C-alpha positions, -999 to +999 in steps of 0.1 A: +384-560+864+414-542+872+422-505+867+457-491+876+464-472+908+471-436+913+453-422+885+437-389+883+401-386+900+390-376+866+398-416+854+392-429+879+357-418+880+353-429+845+368-462+852+340-466+876+315-454+857+323-478+825+328-507+848+291-500+859+277-497+821+304-530+816+284-550+846+249-544+835+256-554+797+254-592+789+275-607+769+258-605+731+242-632+715+231-639+679+196-623+690+216-590+688+212-583+654+252-572+654+262-607+666+239-622+647+266-641+625+291-646+652+286-666+677+299-662+715+285-694+735+303-704+763+330-670+763+333-652+795+361-624+790+359-622+833+373-656+834+404-648+818+437-632+834+438-596+824+476-588+814+496-557+803+502-563+767+535-566+753+535-527+733+565-517+713+563-482+699+583-471+668+613-442+676+613-416+653+632-381+654+597-358+656+586-328+648+584-299+675+548-301+693+543-336+684+532-357+712+538-396+709+542-419+735+526-445+759+489-438+765+494-447+801+527-423+812+509-396+790+478-393+814+505-381+841+528-361+819+501-346+798+468-349+818+451-322+802+454-338+766+440-371+777+413-357+796+403-338+765+400-363+743+399-399+757+360-409+754+355-380+729+350-403+702+339-440+714+310-434+738+317-473+757+279-479+752+285-512+738+293-542+765+330-547+750+337-509+742+329-506+781+351-529+798+377-517+773+370-482+792+369-496+826+399-517+820+427-502+799+459-508+808+481-494+778+477-480+749+493-451+724+487-419+720+500-391+692+493-358+693+502-333+659+500-303+660+482-277+632+500-276+601+526-302+610+531-334+592+550-365+600+570-381+568+580-410+586+554-435+592+549-438+629+540-476+644+528-499+674+529-536+683+505-550+704+514-587+711+497-610+733+525-616+764+511-652+770+486-680+765+452-672+777+462-637+786+436-609+784+451-577+774+430-541+765+447-517+744+438-486+737+450-458+711+441-421+714+455-404+681+444-363+671+451-346+645+446-304+646+443-283+615+457-294+584+482-317+599+497-349+580+501-382+596+506-419+589+500-442+622+499-483+620+490-508+648+500-543+643+480-565+662+493-605+668+496-634+690+513-670+692+491-684+716+455-686+723+445-648+739+421-625+744+426-586+726+400-560+739+409-528+720+388-491+715+410-469+688+396-432+689+411-406+660+405-373+659+406-357+626+406-320+626+400-295+600+415-298+570+441-328+585+447-364+567+453-397+586+465-425+573+453-454+597+465-487+595+454-520+616+471-553+607+457-587+627+474-611+628+464-641+654+465-674+668+438-694+653+416-696+684+426-660+697+398-635+697+401-597+692+368-577+698+376-541+686+360-507+681+375-483+657+359-451+648+373-417+638+356-381+638+363-359+603+357-323+606+355-300+578+372-305+548+398-338+571+401-366+554+409-400+566+425-433+549+420-464+569+437-496+558+427-529+577+446-559+576+432-597+591+454-622+594+437-653+618+419-651+648+387-671+660+356-654+666+371-619+655+352-587+651+360-557+638+338-524+638+350-495+619+330-464+621+339-430+603+321-398+612+318-374+588+311-340+608+322-314+588+319-303+552+339-314+530+352-341+551+360-376+533+366-409+548+381-437+526+382-473+545+403-504+520+407-537+542+416-567+529+414-606+549+429-642+542+414-670+559+419-705+567+415-734+593+380-730+610+389-691+616+360-664+620+366-630+608+334-603+612+337-566+604+306-540+608+314-508+593+296-478+592+303-445+574+279-419+584+276-386+565+262-362+595+270-328+573+270-319+535+291-322+500+309-350+523+318-386+505+325-419+518+347-448+496+348-483+510+365-520+495+370-548+516+380-584+495+385-615+513+399-646+503+384-676+525+399-715+525+393-743+543+359-746+568+369-703+581+340-678+578+333-639+575+311-615+578+310-582+564+279-556+573+285-526+557+259-494+560+263-459+548+241-436+567+233-401+556+215-377+581+193-349+575+210-321+562+238-341+548+230-329+511+258-337+484+268-369+502+286-395+479+292-427+490+298-464+483+308-495+501+317-530+482+329-567+497+345-589+472+351-625+484+368-658+469+361-685+483+389-712+475+372-744+493+338-755+492+337-758+530+344-716+535+314-696+542+311-653+537+281-634+541+280-596+535+258-574+538+252-539+528+232-513+539+218-479+533+201-455+558+193-422+541+173-395+556+185-365+524+171-365+492+197-355+473+221-379+476+245-408+455+250-437+476+255-471+463+271-506+471+282-540+453+289-576+472+300-607+453+308-641+468+322-667+443+348-698+441+380-697+422+372-695+390+382-731+370+389-713+335+412-687+350+432-721+367+431-749+339+446-719+321+474-710+344+485-749+349+484-755+311+515-730+312+535-753+335+520-741+370+511-767+400+478-758+413+493-745+445+509-717+424+482-710+400+458-701+430+484-679+446+488-664+415+449-656+414+450-647+448+473-623+441+456-608+415+426-609+432+445-584+464+462-562+433+433-538+431+433-532+476+469-526+472+463-501+445+441-480+468+471-475+495+487-443+493+519-448+517+546-471+498+557-484+529+525-493+540+515-508+507+547-531+511+545-537+538+512-553+536+518-571+502+548-586+525+516-602+551+495-611+522+524-630+509+535-647+539+501-661+545+503-673+513+535-694+522+528-705+550+494-717+549+485-747+522+465-738+498+436-763+487 
């Protein structure tokens, strides 16, 4: 574990406490419920060489009061903001989140002041710099009352590596954030991430998640609806091939009355790939009039591909509507036959079916730019990976 020199005392103290927690926690095993389907046997993150990630932030003319930049630089430039919000959303009690809190070296910081609307999406690109490198990335986004913004992060690697990321989203009263995270990795790269949003009264977060590649990749995506009228919409897509493995652990926690959440994940799996989705809708005491839904659909392109869908409900209020759905199935042979009978090759027919399978996911994305970008990523995946 390493840490930045010449840091303020408050940050150095937090790092030291996080390092102590990290060292006291074992690497998770299959005996831990959250890791039952993702085996980390033989993986020791402390044996990897920690390096700064290759971080690139988009350049845009921003309204007065908006703060956007490198998180490490903001510690020096705007310490009062970073100290106030850093660690306020993700506690660091989990092994990899604690490791991130102790060791992050770079990241992105965005603050949009009250009533300000960003009309241009902002973007951060994070790339593994070298084979075998370990990077610890931290993101902190704060939207004050009534603010609007779209922020996208792209994680990528062309060589095997390790990414440990923590994302904290603070959504103020009546604010709206569209947050997009894309994971496009080498087949042997590991990424473990905790992404968590707290949403105040009448606030809204619109998550968009895209997973392309990686091994034993696990993402925790948590929405905490803290104020009445808060809303969380979570849209996810993943496309895995070879022996890639992705594990999504989602939570929609309703802590206040009259809140809504809607989660919809779809995945396509080819070859020997595997996906895990574990989703929990949690309704706390007093969170009456909760309206929550979660759905996961998986399309298997080979008999060797495998998916696990595990929805769950934890409800402590009596006036709620909470439902879920999940399906796992092979590609429809009748659809395939019909398309091939019209002159398409098998590969062309399967690509057309995959496009149709993902279309409802793309239709949920509000931003035209984000929707087009993700559609292009999925098309590129289909073009470069030979479907069976």
